[in-house]
C-alpha positions, -999 to +999 in steps of 0.1 A: +000+000+000+028+025+009+043+020-026+010+029-042+007+059-019+042+070-027+035+067-065+004+088-062+024+114-043+050+114-070+024+119-097+009+148-078+042+165-071+049+163-108+015+179-115+023+206-089+056+212-105+040+216-139+013+238-125+028+256-094-004+276-088-026+245-089-026+240-051-033+268-027-049+270+008-076+295+013-084+314+046-107+286+057-080+259+055-093+244+023-068+232-003-077+246-037-064+228-068-047+194-065-042+176-032-024+144-024-029+122+006-054+125+035-060+162+031-093+170+050-107+198+029-102+202-009-117+221-037-105+206-069-087+172-074-079+150-044-058+118-047-055+094-018-050+057-012-075+053+016-094+080+034-092+084+071-098+121+079-119+133+050-141+163+058-152+176+024-143+175-012-159+198-038-146+184-071-131+150-077-120+125-049-099+096-062-091+067-039-077+032-043-095+015-014-125+020+009-123+044+038-112+034+073-141+026+096-175+034+082-163+064+061-164+101+068-168+134+051-188+147+022-179+144-015-198+168-038-188+162-074-172+129-084-161+101-061-139+077-082-127+044-068-097+026-084-112+001-075-132+012-044-144+045-030-166+057-003-176+085+021-202+094+046-221+114+020-217+114-018-236+139-039-230+138-076-213+109-093-198+078-077-179+053-098-160+023-085-144-004-105-155-027-078-179-007-056-192+026-042-204+030-007-218+058+015-221+056+052-251+078+052-267+092+020-259+089-016-275+111-043-269+114-080-254+086-101-235+056-087-220+027-106-201-002-091-190-035-108-195-054-076-221-032-059-234+001-047-246+007-011-257+033+014-263+031+051-293+054+047-310+069+017-301+066-020-316+091-045-309+090-082-295+063-106-276+033-092-261+003-110-245-025-091-230-054-111-238-078-083-262-059-062-274-025-049-289-016-016-299+011+008-303+009+045-333+031+044-352+045+013-341+042-023-356+067-048-350+068-085-337+041-108-318+011-095-303-020-112-287-049-094-271-078-113-282-103-086-304-083-064-316-049-052-330-041-018-340-014+006-343-015+044-370+012+040-390+018+008-384+017-029-398+046-050-391+045-087-379+019-112-360-011-100-346-043-115-329-071-097-314-101-116-326-125-089-349-103-069-359-069-057-374-061-023-381-035+004-387-039+041-414-013+038-433+000+007-427-002-030-440+025-053-434+024-091-420-004-112-401-034-097-389-064-116-371-094-101-358-124-120-370-147-092-393-125-072-403-091-058-414-085-023-425-057+000-428-058+038-454-030+035-477-019+007-472-017-031-484+009-056-474+004-092-463-026-113-445-056-100-432-086-119-414-116-105-401-147-123-413-169-095-435-147-074-447-113-061-457-106-026-467-077-003-474-080+035-500-053+033-519-038+003-511-040-034-526-014-058-517-017-095-505-046-116-487-077-103-474-107-123-458-137-107-444-167-126-458-190-099-480-167-078-490-134-063-498-130-027-510-101-006-516-100+031-544-074+030-562-059+000-553-063-037-567-036-061-560-038-098-548-067-119-530-098-106-518-128-126-501-158-111-488-189-129-502-211-102-523-188-081-534-154-067-543-149-031-554-120-010-559-119+028-584-091+025-605-078-004-596-084-040-608-055-062-604-059-099-592-088-120-573-119-107-561-148-129-545-179-114-532-209-133-546-232-106-567-209-085-577-175-070-585-170-034-596-140-013-616-132+018-638-109-003-638-107-041-651-076-058-645-080-095-635-110-116-616-141-104-605-167-130-588-199-118-577-229-138-591-252-111-610-230-088-619-197-072-627-193-035-639-165-013-661-158+018-681-132-001-680-123-038-695-096-059-688-099-096-678-131-114-661-163-104-649-185-134-631-218-131-629-252-147-634-274-116-647-257-084-660-224-072-667-220-035-683-194-013-676-201+024-705-191+046-710-157+028-728-143-002-724-145-040-737-114-058-731-120-095-720-149-116-703-182-109-693-205-137-676-239-129-681-276-130-691-274-094-704-242-079-706-246-041-723-217-024-721-225+013-741-194+020-764-172+000-765-170-038-779-138-053-773-141-090-765-168-116-746-201-113-738-222-143-722-256-140-726-293-140-735-293-103-748-262-085-753-260-048-766-232-026-775-232+010-798-203+003-808-195-033-821-161-044-813-163-081-809-189-108-790-222-111-784-237-146-768-272-148-773-310-148-780-310-110-792-279-092-795-280-054-812-252-034-815-261+003-840-233+010-865-244-016-896-264-007-890-302-006-901-309-041-879-282-056-847-286-036-830-307-063-838-301-099-822-308-133-815-281-159-828-250-140-836-242-104-848-209-089-859-199-054-896-209-051-902-201-014-913-224+013 
């Protein structure tokens, strides 16, 4: 390391010899021009092997390795790592052959072959060859070769080769080769090769190779290769290769095998089995077996239709309405509520 540091000093001394007025110290103790070594305050070009006492650079800060400790000081301008650079705060452009890191906040453009990271917020454009992450919020555009993550929220456009995720909310567009997840709510468009998930609400469009799952309400369009599930109310359109499930369905649910809900208002369409669990269907149910373990108010079309309480029409080979009078409880072709 000392040989590299000595070489940098030699280069800088050569520059100072060629440009004797390049380096000056102003009244505030800031070196103006070209500085070599661990000079705390610089306006211009600063060359150092590894920062220890950095306070502020307005211009270009060039380092060979990451700072001692967690990093200190502010770089406003360009932070260049050959191969690694870092500071407490970077505002402007950060480029590292291997990586760029900020102890606190990073804003502007940051590119690192291995990765880009910040202990707190990142705002702007970041590209990490392997990954990119922020300890708190990430706002702007982010690309991580393997993954991209935030300990807070994601706001903007984000792409992770394997995955993209946030401990809190995701707002905007997020794409993950394997999956995309949010510990909070989602507003925008999410696409995951295997799956998409949100612990709270999802509003927008979600596409998961295997599935889409939401802990609370899902509003918009959701498509899952195997299934779509909502722990609350599903408002909109949901398509699941095998099935769709929600506590309450307000809209259209299409499942390869089945659609299930406690209450539904809209349409349930499946090949094998639609099920209402001790609630009410208001609308249309189309399946081989329509099982309404509650109240049907609307139309059911299938091979077998069953309703605990029918206030609508059943069309199928076998139609069962438990609340009809004895002679009309089981009828072929069509059944309607006929009273007691």
